[in-house]
C-alpha positions in Angstrom: 255.1 81.0 -46.9 251.5 80.2 -45.4 249.8 82.5 -44.7 246.3 80.3 -44.0 245.7 77.2 -41.4 242.4 75.8 -41.6 241.6 72.6 -39.0 239.8 69.7 -40.8 236.6 68.3 -39.7 235.6 71.3 -37.6 232.1 73.6 -38.9 235.0 76.8 -37.9 236.1 76.8 -40.8 234.1 78.4 -42.9 233.6 81.2 -40.5 237.2 81.6 -39.7 239.2 85.5 -39.7 241.8 82.8 -42.5 239.4 81.6 -44.8 240.6 84.7 -47.0 237.5 83.4 -49.4 234.7 83.7 -47.5 235.6 87.3 -46.1 236.0 88.0 -50.1 232.8 86.4 -50.8 231.1 88.8 -47.6 232.2 91.7 -49.2 231.9 90.9 -52.5 228.2 89.9 -51.6 227.9 93.0 -49.7 229.0 95.4 -52.4 226.7 94.0 -55.4 223.5 94.3 -52.5 224.2 97.7 -52.0 225.3 98.6 -55.9 222.2 96.9 -56.5 219.6 98.0 -53.7 221.0 102.2 -54.7 220.5 101.9 -58.3 217.3 100.4 -58.5 216.2 104.4 -58.1 216.7 104.1 -61.5 214.8 101.4 -62.9 217.7 99.0 -63.7 218.9 95.6 -61.6 221.8 94.3 -60.8 221.9 92.6 -64.2 220.8 95.2 -66.3 222.9 98.1 -65.2 226.3 96.2 -65.8 226.2 95.2 -69.3 225.6 99.1 -69.8 228.2 100.0 -67.5 230.6 98.2 -69.9 229.3 98.4 -73.4 229.6 101.9 -72.7 233.8 101.5 -72.7 233.4 100.9 -75.9 235.6 97.6 -76.3 233.0 94.8 -75.4 229.5 95.1 -77.8 228.8 91.6 -77.9 226.5 89.4 -75.8 229.0 86.4 -75.7 231.8 89.2 -73.9 229.3 91.0 -72.0 228.5 87.1 -70.7 232.1 85.5 -69.5 233.0 89.5 -68.4 230.3 89.5 -66.3 230.0 85.5 -65.0 226.7 84.7 -66.1 225.8 82.5 -69.2 225.0 83.1 -72.9 221.1 82.4 -72.2 220.8 84.8 -69.6 222.6 87.4 -70.7 220.4 87.4 -73.7 217.5 87.5 -71.1 218.9 90.5 -69.5 219.6 91.8 -73.1 215.3 91.5 -74.6 214.6 93.8 -71.3 217.5 96.2 -72.1 216.3 96.7 -75.8 213.0 96.8 -74.8 213.6 99.4 -72.3 215.2 101.3 -75.0 218.8 101.0 -73.8 220.2 99.0 -76.3 220.4 98.5 -79.7 221.0 95.6 -81.6 222.4 95.1 -85.3 224.2 92.4 -87.4 228.0 93.0 -87.5 229.2 94.4 -91.1 232.2 92.0 -90.7 230.6 88.8 -90.0 227.1 88.8 -90.1 226.8 85.4 -87.9 227.5 88.1 -84.7 225.1 90.6 -83.6 226.5 94.1 -82.1 225.4 95.9 -79.4 225.0 99.0 -79.2 224.0 101.7 -76.3 221.4 104.4 -77.3 220.7 107.9 -76.7 218.4 106.5 -73.6 220.9 104.5 -71.9 224.0 107.2 -73.0 222.1 109.7 -70.4 221.6 107.3 -67.7 224.9 106.4 -67.7 225.8 109.4 -65.9 223.6 108.7 -62.9 224.7 105.0 -62.8 228.6 106.0 -62.5 227.8 108.9 -59.7 225.7 105.7 -58.4 228.9 103.8 -58.4 230.9 106.0 -57.2 228.7 107.1 -54.6 228.4 103.5 -53.0 231.6 102.6 -53.3 232.8 105.5 -50.9 230.2 104.9 -48.3 231.1 101.4 -48.5 235.4 102.1 -48.6 234.5 105.1 -46.2 235.5 103.7 -43.0 239.3 103.5 -44.4 241.5 106.4 -43.9 243.3 107.8 -47.1 246.5 105.7 -46.6 244.4 102.4 -45.6 242.7 102.9 -49.0 245.9 103.4 -51.0 246.9 100.1 -49.3 244.4 98.0 -49.5 244.4 98.9 -53.5 247.8 98.1 -54.2 247.8 94.2 -52.2 245.0 94.0 -54.7 246.9 95.2 -57.3 249.2 92.8 -56.3 247.2 89.5 -55.9 246.6 90.3 -59.8 249.7 90.9 -60.7 250.5 87.7 -58.7 247.8 85.3 -60.0 246.5 86.4 -63.2 249.1 88.4 -64.6 247.4 88.6 -67.7 244.4 90.0 -66.6 246.3 92.9 -64.7 248.6 93.8 -67.8 244.8 94.4 -70.0 243.9 96.2 -66.7 246.8 98.2 -66.0 248.4 98.6 -69.2 251.1 101.3 -68.5 252.1 99.0 -65.1 254.9 97.0 -64.4 253.5 95.6 -61.0 
């Protein structure tokens, strides 16, 4: 089934409600801008709070893994990690298993900050989605999960390991 119809050679396509990619980009940008603005009070930029949250999960502990998940190049990630290390929020240590690998860890300072980061993210997202009723939000989540399941089954399996889609 074709849900999207974009007309060729018209400038309307970029702003057209049929351009779902544009709508998703606007939503993504707005959420990230609000998160970044609200997390500045903790002394963190948008580039800096994300590695802290991801390192806290425990599955990720290298610059390359962080860069891949966040979607930046390793050079940008290294600069961000240098800033986090200078702020006393992460440590770097050579891996015992593979001396070529540098493992990252959170410090006590960032562990304490992590609680405030999560509270701020939760409040920001709740404010952003406050225009939805509970039922609308549940439908929104279900539809997004369906899209991930259909288009990115490996990601779905890793994000929702106990669900079948």
